[in-house]
matplotlib code that plots the C-alpha trace (Angstrom):
import matplotlib.pyplot as plt

x = [18.9, 22.8, 24.4, 27.8, 30.8, 32.5, 29.6, 30.0, 26.9, 28.1, 26.7, 26.6, 26.0, 25.6, 26.8, 26.7, 26.0, 25.1, 28.3, 26.5, 24.0, 26.6, 29.0, 25.9, 25.2, 28.8, 29.2, 26.6, 27.8, 31.1, 30.4, 27.8, 29.5, 28.2, 28.1, 27.6, 30.5, 30.5, 32.3, 31.1, 30.9, 30.8, 30.1, 30.7, 28.9, 31.2, 30.4, 30.7, 31.4, 35.2, 35.0, 32.6, 35.0, 37.9, 36.1, 35.0, 38.6, 40.2, 37.9, 39.0, 42.7, 42.3, 40.5, 37.5, 35.3, 35.8, 35.4, 34.2, 34.5, 32.9, 34.9, 31.4, 27.9, 26.0, 22.8, 21.7, 20.7, 24.0, 26.0, 24.0, 24.7, 28.0, 28.5, 26.0, 28.8, 31.6, 31.4, 28.5, 28.7, 27.1, 24.3, 24.0, 22.1, 21.3, 21.4, 20.7, 23.3, 20.7, 20.3, 21.2, 21.4, 21.8, 22.6, 23.1, 20.7, 22.5, 22.3, 18.4, 18.2, 20.0, 18.2, 15.2, 15.8, 17.2, 13.7, 12.6, 14.6, 12.2, 12.2, 14.0, 14.0, 14.0, 13.1, 13.5, 11.1, 11.6, 10.2, 9.8, 9.3, 5.8, 4.3, 7.2, 7.0, 6.4, 4.1, 2.1, 1.3, 2.4, 4.0, 7.0, 7.5, 9.7, 11.3, 8.9, 9.6, 12.0, 13.5, 16.8, 17.4, 19.0, 15.9, 13.4, 15.5, 15.2, 11.6, 11.2, 13.4, 11.3, 7.9, 8.4, 11.0, 11.8, 8.7, 8.4, 5.4, 4.6, 5.0, 3.7, 7.6, 10.7, 11.5, 14.7, 16.1, 17.5, 16.4, 18.2, 18.8, 19.7, 22.2, 19.9, 17.1, 19.2, 20.7, 17.4, 15.8, 18.9, 20.2, 18.4, 16.8, 19.2, 17.5, 14.1, 14.8, 18.4, 18.1, 16.5, 13.3, 11.1, 14.1, 13.4, 9.7, 10.3, 12.7, 10.4, 7.6, 9.8, 11.3, 7.6, 7.0, 9.8, 8.0, 10.4, 8.6, 9.5, 9.0, 9.2, 11.5, 9.8, 11.8, 14.4, 14.2, 16.5, 16.1, 15.8, 15.9, 14.7, 15.6, 18.9, 20.4, 17.6, 16.1, 14.3, 13.7, 12.3, 8.8, 9.4, 11.2, 8.2, 5.9, 7.7, 9.2, 5.1, 4.0, 6.5, 6.0, 2.0, 3.1, 5.5, 3.4, -0.3, -1.3, 1.3, -0.7, -3.9, -1.6, -0.4, -3.7, -5.0, -2.4, -2.6, -6.0, -6.2, -2.8, -1.4, 1.2, -0.9, -0.5, 3.0, 3.4, 0.6, 3.1, 5.9, 3.2, 2.6, 6.2, 6.8, 3.5, 5.6, 8.3, 6.8, 3.7, 4.7, 5.4, 2.1, 0.4, 2.2, 1.2, -2.5, -2.3, -0.6, -3.4, -5.8, -4.4, -4.2, -7.6, -8.7, -6.5, -8.2, -11.8, -10.5, -9.4, -13.0, -14.9, -12.5, -13.5, -17.2, -16.8, -15.0, -17.7, -20.5, -18.6, -17.7, -21.7, -22.9, -20.6, -21.6, -25.1, -24.3, -22.3, -25.3, -27.7, -24.9, -25.1, -28.3, -28.7, -26.1, -28.4, -31.2, -29.5, -28.0, -31.5, -32.6, -29.0, -30.3, -33.8, -32.7, -29.9, -32.4, -34.7, -32.0, -31.2, -34.6, -35.3, -31.4, -32.4, -35.9, -33.9, -31.3, -34.6, -35.8, -32.7, -32.3, -35.8, -34.7, -31.5, -33.8, -36.5, -33.7, -32.0, -35.6, -35.4, -32.3, -32.8, -36.0, -34.2, -32.0, -34.2, -35.5, -33.1, -32.2, -35.6, -35.4, -31.8, -33.7, -36.6, -34.1, -32.2, -35.3, -36.5, -33.1, -33.7, -37.1, -36.0, -33.6, -35.6, -38.2, -35.3, -34.8, -38.3, -38.5, -35.3, -36.7, -38.1, -41.8, -41.9, -41.1, -43.7, -46.1, -45.9, -46.4, -49.5, -50.8, -50.7, -52.3]
y = [24.0, 25.3, 23.6, 22.2, 24.7, 22.4, 21.3, 21.9, 22.6, 21.6, 23.9, 22.0, 23.5, 21.8, 24.1, 22.7, 26.4, 29.8, 31.8, 35.1, 33.2, 31.0, 33.9, 36.1, 32.7, 32.0, 35.5, 36.2, 32.7, 33.4, 37.4, 37.2, 36.3, 32.8, 32.5, 28.4, 27.0, 25.9, 25.0, 25.5, 22.7, 23.1, 20.0, 20.8, 18.0, 18.4, 22.0, 22.8, 26.4, 26.9, 30.6, 29.0, 26.2, 29.0, 30.9, 27.7, 26.7, 30.1, 30.1, 26.6, 27.4, 30.4, 28.0, 29.6, 26.7, 22.8, 22.0, 18.3, 17.8, 15.2, 13.9, 13.4, 14.8, 12.3, 14.8, 17.1, 14.1, 12.3, 15.8, 16.0, 12.8, 13.3, 16.4, 14.2, 11.6, 13.8, 14.2, 11.5, 13.3, 16.9, 18.6, 20.3, 22.7, 22.3, 25.7, 25.9, 27.7, 30.3, 32.0, 34.5, 34.9, 37.6, 38.3, 35.6, 33.7, 29.8, 31.0, 31.4, 27.9, 26.3, 28.0, 26.8, 23.3, 23.5, 23.9, 20.9, 17.5, 16.2, 18.7, 17.0, 19.8, 23.8, 25.9, 30.0, 32.1, 33.1, 34.9, 31.5, 28.6, 27.2, 26.7, 29.1, 32.1, 35.8, 37.9, 35.7, 32.2, 29.5, 31.9, 33.3, 36.4, 39.6, 41.5, 44.0, 47.3, 49.3, 46.6, 44.8, 41.5, 42.8, 45.1, 42.4, 39.8, 42.7, 42.7, 38.9, 38.9, 42.0, 40.9, 36.6, 36.6, 33.3, 32.0, 28.8, 26.9, 23.2, 22.3, 19.1, 19.2, 20.9, 22.9, 22.2, 25.5, 26.1, 22.9, 22.6, 18.9, 16.9, 14.5, 12.3, 12.4, 12.2, 8.8, 7.6, 8.2, 7.7, 9.7, 11.4, 8.8, 8.9, 6.3, 7.9, 11.4, 11.7, 14.9, 16.7, 17.8, 15.9, 14.3, 16.0, 16.1, 12.4, 12.6, 14.2, 12.3, 8.8, 10.9, 11.8, 8.1, 7.8, 10.7, 13.5, 17.2, 20.0, 23.0, 27.1, 29.3, 32.3, 34.9, 34.3, 35.0, 33.8, 34.9, 32.4, 32.8, 29.2, 26.7, 27.6, 24.7, 23.2, 25.4, 24.5, 20.9, 22.0, 21.7, 18.2, 17.0, 18.5, 16.6, 13.1, 14.0, 14.9, 11.6, 9.6, 10.9, 10.0, 6.9, 6.5, 8.2, 8.2, 10.3, 13.1, 15.4, 15.4, 16.4, 19.5, 20.4, 20.6, 22.5, 25.1, 25.2, 26.1, 28.1, 28.3, 30.7, 33.7, 35.2, 35.2, 36.5, 39.7, 40.0, 41.2, 43.0, 45.2, 46.1, 46.8, 48.8, 50.9, 52.2, 54.9, 55.5, 54.3, 50.6, 50.7, 51.2, 48.8, 45.9, 47.8, 46.6, 43.2, 42.4, 43.7, 41.1, 38.3, 38.8, 39.2, 36.0, 34.3, 35.3, 34.2, 30.9, 30.3, 31.5, 28.9, 26.2, 27.3, 26.6, 23.5, 22.4, 23.1, 21.1, 18.0, 18.4, 18.1, 15.8, 13.6, 13.7, 12.9, 9.7, 8.4, 9.3, 7.1, 4.8, 4.3, 3.7, 1.3, -0.7, -0.7, -1.7, -4.4, -5.7, -5.7, -7.6, -9.9, -10.4, -11.2, -13.7, -15.7, -15.8, -16.8, -19.4, -20.8, -20.8, -22.9, -25.0, -25.9, -26.4, -28.9, -30.4, -30.6, -31.8, -34.7, -35.5, -35.8, -37.5, -40.2, -40.1, -40.7, -43.5, -45.6, -45.0, -45.9, -48.8, -50.0, -49.8, -52.4, -54.4, -54.4, -54.7, -58.2, -59.1, -58.2, -60.2, -63.1, -63.2, -63.2, -66.3, -68.3, -67.5, -68.9, -72.0, -72.4, -71.9, -74.5, -76.9, -76.2, -77.0, -80.2, -81.3, -79.7, -82.2, -85.4, -88.6, -88.2, -84.9, -86.1, -89.1, -86.4, -84.4, -87.7, -88.2, -85.1, -85.3, -88.7]
z = [30.3, 30.0, 27.9, 28.5, 27.1, 25.5, 22.7, 19.5, 17.0, 13.5, 10.6, 7.5, 4.2, 1.3, -2.2, -5.5, -7.5, -7.2, -5.9, -4.9, -2.9, -1.4, -0.7, 1.0, 2.8, 4.1, 4.9, 6.8, 9.0, 9.2, 9.9, 13.4, 16.7, 18.6, 22.3, 21.4, 19.7, 16.5, 13.2, 9.8, 7.4, 3.8, 1.8, -1.9, -4.2, -6.9, -8.0, -11.7, -11.3, -11.2, -9.6, -6.3, -6.2, -6.1, -3.4, -1.0, -1.4, 0.2, 2.7, 4.0, 3.4, 5.8, 8.4, 8.1, 7.0, 7.2, 3.3, 2.0, -1.7, -3.3, -6.7, -8.4, -8.0, -5.6, -4.7, -2.1, 0.8, 0.2, 1.1, 3.7, 5.5, 4.7, 6.8, 9.7, 9.5, 10.4, 14.3, 15.5, 18.6, 17.6, 17.4, 14.0, 12.0, 7.9, 6.4, 2.5, 0.8, -0.7, 3.2, 5.3, 9.3, 11.4, 15.2, 17.5, 15.3, 16.3, 20.1, 19.3, 17.5, 20.5, 23.1, 21.7, 21.5, 24.9, 26.1, 25.9, 25.8, 23.2, 20.9, 18.3, 15.8, 15.5, 12.5, 12.7, 10.9, 7.1, 4.0, 2.0, 4.4, 3.6, 7.0, 8.4, 6.1, 7.3, 6.7, 4.2, 5.3, 2.8, 0.5, -1.1, 0.5, -0.3, 2.7, 3.5, 2.1, 4.1, 6.0, 5.7, 7.4, 10.5, 11.1, 10.7, 12.8, 15.2, 15.4, 15.4, 18.4, 20.3, 19.5, 20.2, 22.7, 23.9, 22.4, 20.6, 18.8, 17.9, 14.2, 12.2, 10.9, 10.3, 7.3, 5.8, 4.3, 8.0, 10.5, 13.8, 14.7, 18.0, 18.0, 20.3, 17.6, 14.6, 16.4, 17.0, 13.8, 11.3, 8.4, 5.4, 3.1, 0.3, -1.8, -1.9, -1.9, -3.5, -5.2, -2.7, -1.4, 1.1, 2.8, 6.1, 6.1, 6.0, 8.6, 10.9, 10.5, 11.9, 14.4, 15.7, 15.7, 17.9, 20.1, 18.8, 18.4, 16.1, 17.0, 15.4, 17.2, 16.7, 17.6, 14.7, 10.9, 8.1, 4.8, 2.2, -1.4, -2.4, -5.6, -6.1, -6.9, -8.3, -10.9, -13.4, -11.8, -8.5, -9.7, -10.8, -7.4, -5.6, -7.3, -7.0, -3.4, -2.6, -3.9, -2.6, 1.2, 0.7, -0.1, 3.3, 5.4, 4.3, 7.6, 6.2, 4.3, 6.9, 9.5, 7.2, 6.1, 9.8, 10.7, 7.8, 8.2, 12.3, 11.8, 15.1, 14.4, 13.3, 17.0, 16.4, 12.7, 14.1, 17.0, 14.7, 12.8, 15.4, 16.3, 13.0, 13.0, 15.5, 13.8, 11.3, 9.7, 6.5, 7.9, 9.7, 6.4, 4.8, 7.7, 6.5, 3.3, 3.7, 5.9, 3.5, 0.9, 3.5, 4.1, 0.5, 0.1, 3.0, 1.5, -2.1, -0.6, 1.5, -2.3, -3.6, -0.8, -1.2, -4.7, -4.6, -1.3, -4.3, -6.7, -4.2, -3.3, -7.2, -7.8, -5.0, -5.9, -9.1, -8.2, -5.6, -9.1, -10.8, -8.1, -8.1, -12.1, -11.7, -8.9, -11.4, -13.9, -12.3, -11.1, -14.9, -15.1, -12.5, -13.6, -16.9, -15.7, -13.9, -16.7, -18.8, -15.6, -15.9, -19.9, -19.9, -16.9, -19.7, -22.5, -20.7, -19.4, -23.3, -24.5, -21.6, -22.8, -26.5, -25.7, -23.7, -27.5, -29.3, -27.5, -27.3, -30.8, -31.6, -28.7, -31.3, -34.5, -32.7, -32.2, -35.2, -36.9, -35.1, -35.7, -39.4, -39.5, -37.7, -39.9, -43.1, -41.3, -41.1, -44.8, -46.0, -43.6, -45.6, -48.5, -48.2, -46.8, -49.9, -52.4, -50.1, -51.0, -54.5, -55.3, -53.1, -55.0, -53.2, -54.8, -58.3, -57.4, -56.3, -59.6, -62.0, -59.7, -60.3, -63.9, -64.1]

ax = plt.figure().add_subplot(projection="3d")
ax.plot(x, y, z, "-o")
ax.set_aspect("equal")
plt.show()
């Protein structure tokens, strides 16, 4: 697919600190000729370094860059979004200010994106780009001894010309984004990832749900220092971002782990190793040493995995035993509970019988009390009658007669 000649690609470079790294980045971007029309847009997020701010002002004044400057520090993601909003019709490349590019790097990224309309993002190889790292996979690598960026990028062009591979996610240090993908997916999430780290992974997960693909441009290498603007905050931000990603996209960790386990980029790295080995015996020896270290790392990982598996199995057995013990304890408790319930029911029956006996006794006492009261009343009546008899004349005559 040939791009329209009037299409312009925005190169967005958020800047906060790091004069030396930013100079190197912009010098490499401005110093390399590209066939694709492009505009370099630098977003100054309230840079605290006067020399860096003055350098950006100078480039802006000479028309080499377009400068957006925030009065207050808004954060990395807000800076990226500000650049994305500037030209809503353009594809773009998000480029960290601690990177260096070489040759027709932009043309190669754009050519890779043009390979298929479903490609939403493109990421190059780098020394420090997790799943896109070289020579060691998922590691922070120095440049190989005896090679500068231009030579190493040339190796990638020769070894992997026109080749690309699927990725589970782009890596944000250098990330080509098709505008149609951005328009459908939406900007980076400032609310959840405002300070940086994880925002490109969240974007890619959202884009994937809409059918967009993420690929590695295998014939391009971009140097990346890493964490210049974040410095000591980097580790804390990564941990927080990882937790947020797992909450928003529960399947993300398993996708990345599966990719790392399969390592489909290994043949592409091997092709570059073979090109390096042909440069000289010294380079060939270095490749062999690197492969030895890589294999040693792999064996250590496998050994650690075996240890972890053994520990997991032991833990599972212990957990099963604990579960069995808990079930046995529950059975004992259930039996004790049944016995207690039976005892309670028996005591409830006894209490009911006692209540009935008490009620019968109370009724008998009440009857006795009523009978006693009736007897007492009858006694009073008899006493009254006897008194009347004693007071009568007949009684007196009877007493006289008894005396005679």
